[in-house]
C-alpha positions in Angstrom: 104.8 -5.4 -27.1 103.4 -5.9 -23.7 102.6 -9.5 -22.8 99.9 -10.9 -20.5 100.1 -14.5 -19.3 100.2 -17.0 -16.5 103.9 -18.1 -16.8 105.9 -17.3 -13.7 109.0 -18.3 -15.7 108.2 -15.5 -18.2 107.9 -13.0 -15.3 111.2 -14.2 -13.9 112.9 -13.9 -17.3 111.5 -10.3 -17.6 112.9 -9.3 -14.2 116.3 -10.8 -15.0 116.4 -8.8 -18.3 115.7 -5.5 -16.4 112.0 -5.4 -17.2 109.0 -4.4 -15.1 106.2 -6.8 -14.2 102.8 -6.6 -12.7 102.0 -9.6 -10.4 99.5 -10.6 -7.8 100.1 -10.0 -4.1 98.0 -10.7 -1.1 95.5 -7.9 -1.7 96.4 -5.9 -4.9 98.6 -6.2 -7.9 102.2 -5.3 -7.4 104.5 -3.4 -9.7 107.9 -4.9 -9.5 111.4 -5.5 -10.8 115.0 -6.1 -9.8 115.7 -3.7 -6.9 119.4 -3.9 -7.7 119.1 -2.2 -11.1 119.0 1.6 -10.9 117.1 2.0 -14.1 114.4 -0.4 -12.9 114.0 1.6 -9.7 113.9 4.9 -11.6 111.3 3.5 -14.0 109.1 2.3 -11.2 109.3 5.6 -9.3 108.5 7.5 -12.5 105.5 5.4 -13.3 104.1 5.8 -9.8 105.0 9.5 -9.6 106.6 8.6 -6.3 109.4 10.7 -4.8 112.8 8.9 -4.4 112.9 9.9 -0.7 109.9 7.7 0.1 111.5 4.4 -0.8 110.0 1.1 -2.0 108.9 -2.1 -0.3 110.9 -5.3 -1.1 109.1 -8.7 -0.9 110.7 -12.1 -0.6 109.7 -15.7 -0.5 112.5 -16.8 1.8 114.1 -15.2 4.9 117.5 -15.6 3.3 116.5 -13.0 0.7 115.8 -10.4 3.4 118.5 -10.9 6.0 121.3 -9.4 3.8 119.2 -6.3 3.3 118.5 -5.3 6.9 120.5 -4.4 10.0 118.2 -5.1 13.0 119.2 -3.1 16.1 118.4 -6.0 18.3 117.5 -9.7 18.2 114.0 -8.8 19.5 113.4 -6.5 16.5 114.0 -9.4 14.1 112.0 -11.7 16.4 109.0 -9.4 16.2 109.0 -9.5 12.4 109.6 -13.2 12.3 106.6 -13.8 14.5 104.4 -12.2 11.7 106.1 -13.9 8.7 105.5 -15.3 6.4 102.5 -13.1 6.1 100.8 -9.9 5.2 103.1 -7.7 7.4 105.8 -5.3 6.2 108.5 -4.2 8.6 110.8 -1.2 8.3 114.4 -1.9 9.4 117.7 0.0 9.1 119.0 -0.8 5.6 122.3 -2.6 4.9 124.6 -1.2 2.3 123.1 -3.7 -0.2 120.0 -1.6 -0.5 120.3 1.0 -3.2 119.1 4.5 -3.2 115.6 4.8 -4.4 114.7 1.7 -2.6 115.9 3.0 0.8 113.3 5.0 2.7 113.9 7.9 5.1 116.8 7.7 7.6 118.5 4.9 5.6 115.7 2.3 6.2 114.2 -0.5 4.1 110.7 -1.9 4.1 110.6 -5.7 3.7 108.0 -8.4 3.8 108.3 -12.2 3.8 105.2 -13.2 1.8 103.0 -16.3 2.1 101.5 -15.7 -1.4 102.5 -18.7 -3.6 103.2 -16.6 -6.7 105.5 -14.3 -4.8 107.3 -17.3 -3.2 107.7 -18.9 -6.6 109.0 -15.6 -8.2 111.5 -14.9 -5.5 112.7 -18.5 -5.3 113.4 -18.6 -9.0 115.0 -15.2 -8.9 116.9 -16.1 -5.8 116.5 -12.5 -4.4 113.8 -10.1 -3.2 111.6 -8.2 -5.6 110.3 -4.6 -5.6 106.7 -4.8 -4.4 104.8 -1.5 -4.7 101.1 -1.3 -5.4 100.4 -1.0 -9.1 98.9 2.5 -9.1 99.9 6.0 -9.6 100.5 8.0 -6.5 97.3 9.1 -4.9 95.1 6.9 -7.0 93.3 3.7 -6.1 95.0 0.4 -7.1 93.1 -1.5 -9.7 92.2 -5.1 -8.7 91.3 -6.0 -12.3 94.4 -6.8 -14.4 92.9 -5.5 -17.6 92.7 -2.0 -16.0 96.5 -2.1 -15.4 97.2 -3.3 -19.0 95.2 -0.3 -20.2 97.0 2.1 -17.8 100.5 1.0 -18.7 100.3 -0.8 -22.0 103.9 0.0 -23.1 105.6 0.8 -19.8 105.2 -2.7 -18.2 106.9 -5.6 -19.9 104.9 -8.5 -18.5 101.5 -8.8 -16.7 101.3 -12.0 -14.6 97.6 -13.0 -14.7 97.3 -15.1 -11.6 94.9 -14.8 -8.6 95.3 -12.2 -5.9 95.4 -13.4 -2.3 92.4 -13.0 0.0 93.5 -9.9 2.0 91.2 -7.0 1.8 93.8 -4.2 2.1 97.5 -3.7 1.5 99.9 -5.0 4.1 100.3 -3.5 7.6 103.6 -1.6 7.8 105.4 -1.4 11.2 108.7 0.0 12.4 111.1 -2.5 13.8 112.2 -1.5 17.2 109.1 0.1 18.6 106.5 -1.8 16.6 104.7 1.5 15.7 102.2 1.0 12.9 102.7 3.3 9.9 99.9 1.8 7.8 
């Protein structure tokens, strides 16, 4: 049975057990789980109707959760990202070998964000690793900003809905490519 609640600890336990969670991000609800578990990645891609080649965003609450996942080509590439973090900015870097298939994007890259949202920071600090952070919608559809719509959409597919406030951003994070700073979204 799907659970809805406000306990970050319950969300952490769900992720540790290989479950999927819906949780608040800066602008919309995120669909997440443990990026290191292949079944979790497959389940998220299937729920979203998202091709494996597109990759998934990882979000973290501490830079130490991101550094092992990326291979910046230069110090200035990392410095550009650090200048926007913590914050509502996602950066695409060359991926390290710690990033599994399904999470990696085109050309062996990974999209990462160091969030300032208190719920994400708490989740990732308790997990002690990054978390998948993809908008909680099916591909090509709008992302609901009312949690009950998500409960209705995925009543059995998601294991825990974390009912805490969204941030104050009006749209999903900006996505930029490390190296040239080109904005993708």
